[in-house]
Steps between C-alpha positions, in 0.01 A plus 500: 500500500620861496801550280663771290422500131735337258777715365509583130838315490334177619232528232751565225719212613195275486430619141866453397496148648186412309653636181786253532258208541313607188829532309554127537131412451476686170825359372388142551142548386587686179830356385538142626330344198711694252824439692462123514320446166665752269853551643557159662306299249251305709170386356245781527218268611716351774598844636142616495387184678761551772397857558131405508548217750722717721253792505204273574696335780601842622141609515400188692802547733399852603265400791759257641772766492258744668432254779869441563579871506210560739621242749870599521610778736860608564671770702531696179129489442254284305558625145838671465711180534290337225543805275876504535566123489244454224667766287846350548398139416275613213773722356755215505254271317418782251868531418515126436195525280660754269866389529492143378853349495638430150526124581130489579408697187679253272272206609126523427399260776699681764379841375139387516548376861682822591224717356219304676666480841632852500173661400287300733736575792504869407123517485457324837767703687362828362190442715717507807585864413181614333242400754679652801587826315133569436391370842736717702304826469275439808808396697684831461206731573146478632393839362258479210636793302858379546406154374326648195800724429747215533295269283459768234875558485561125490258448208646793315858379533399146411349630175810713431722191553303306242515789257873550538576133426258489206660805335865456606564126473483465118752780457725449802538123480669479159712806585633325809581193286680680217268743336345310210129431550507244215788297649358225718819455702489869598149438638611193690790687664286809549228312684758379756632852572150653500390237753798581718415872497132462591577229755748733672234774518238248615716383792638843599154664500362214710794526741460877540129457562564219748748718698308828477131426547378334817186298564330697774146364492428133581267365235232264622573161357250396242490163330558540129225349282560158356427424138176325604391800710585738220278323251223434752480867577522592133216277389274636776544848367358543147647843444847393607473223235414756234802710587739204517382357168522840338854579614615148418385548138662843481832382650528196271431713191739782587760251619508330164584829326762594761679173442474496121582866437882448534474228231306738278760773528800266472390268216230686318581873504869407565786732422815596686297716739211265567569501872493881515167505321361242733613702803345812353157339455523348849574844636197640321273227641630545857484877476144501371406255772614748763307779318194272501520456875602851601323721246246326275314303768449792741383716210237266357395388846339847539257430224445122480424214740751230577327224310492708186864599545609138543315398183660796325840384615440148356375647169800735483733204549321302227538793264865533588574134426300525177709794388820315607402213266406729212823700527722200548386374160724755338858371498654844451286683752660784690532391859357834619164409349480217758478774763130531406395151610748529789308807621168316495640183662690690769215730600258205504732302728531792740124540525434125543772467772340772714146361470603142563621593850185703567277219378671242723432724805137531385472124470605465862208720612270310266604170651433622856143610409409192290661218702626654820868454402744787429802288410732796428818300498345227288358733234819697471714186500304389195632804311859389553406140427331599176782724377758226554276238346427712198868589448587133512234417243616787278869384520398144417288609202788716378735208486242283324426771242868551415543124462186431298549777247860396455651839559872491421684681779852431384758784509470586130127432461401857421801584287465186287122514486458152655142562613231480234227763467229257622703427815542867579139573421388231751738648760332842459155341489548308827669803666188709442213258442518302831491822707205622294309174557591494873409867551179460297398210726585705806288791376202274419519312830555810702213691336258214563600388848644799693245695701694689764437847359484814715132455574549141614795595717295778666237240591773264638661789691171589661442140611849468648464836682174388660664184627781686675 
């Protein structure tokens, strides 16, 4: 098909639309546990279990959603109607998730049911937006450079959306509710208004994208892989297994810290400005992650091979979590000192994110050479599957940890010193030790099992080129 290239406006609208989707994703993945457990008073283990079940179901539901999207065509295109309708429905459910009526909040049984149903519905309907928004790129242009440019802008804005919510939410939410970060009612009210704001952006950005960017290229219908096909393809590709196991361990470990860190700042470090300090450290981590991707990785790639860099990234992360634990042992530590482990953790995450994508592509070529199967969609679907599965496990473990150690999350817990030193010590220990164990396992497993270095990939490339 011969068509004009995409306009810069279309690419930016795509990025802005994706940013809205990641606003709502980050809000739910980072703050749902604290909202329901700390501010609404639900049992931490119950909330963690709900999130874990929902995320696992969400991961299993991805192939089914992909099949449904692939089979439905309308006069507005294959993907745009899903993006707009998915955003509208998902936004309405998100509002309900964070705007629980007072009558529901006053009854534990009703609140538990509301939390479970609302989160599972949100998680399921988010797929109706998320899968089409990433799948639409080939439908709007068939030019390779345009696709790469559009995908790059989309990934960049998605990361920016996550960063904005991580940094802004802890400060803006209590401000919207009344201004006092230690007043739980201010948080409850603030969550409702914050949800309204991001839902409005979510819907408007999706509507503008729907109206402004047309699907010009008809994508050949491909059957999305079933769960059985995904695992069959995975277990026939030894190097894909290595990558999947490695990133699963990494995501579970880092997810534990991401979920427990608000508790650490709120109930351990405490203080009237705990939320500002938390946002500051989150900003450091996110900023250093971007630096790791954009500056550090290209620099060290000139001198070292990819396998060595990936191992370096894992070791850097382990060192970062070790320093986090060491520094968190000091009750009166200046929050700026935590920028040091934040730097290491952020840079490491940036490096690992880049190489994970590269390694998945290498595993596709490896699979074609070793067993005659490329399985691109299956291999890359496993990345989404694993991230969702790992985030669910991390959320579930977070709830269990908070419940088991008996962390007191009442409104005056920090002021009145209601948490004992052993309880807070265990909180810090788990926050840093589980990631160290998970990352250590990932490093050991990866170093022993992964063999797709540059030399091996040159051999594979030569074989594939001869076959063409």
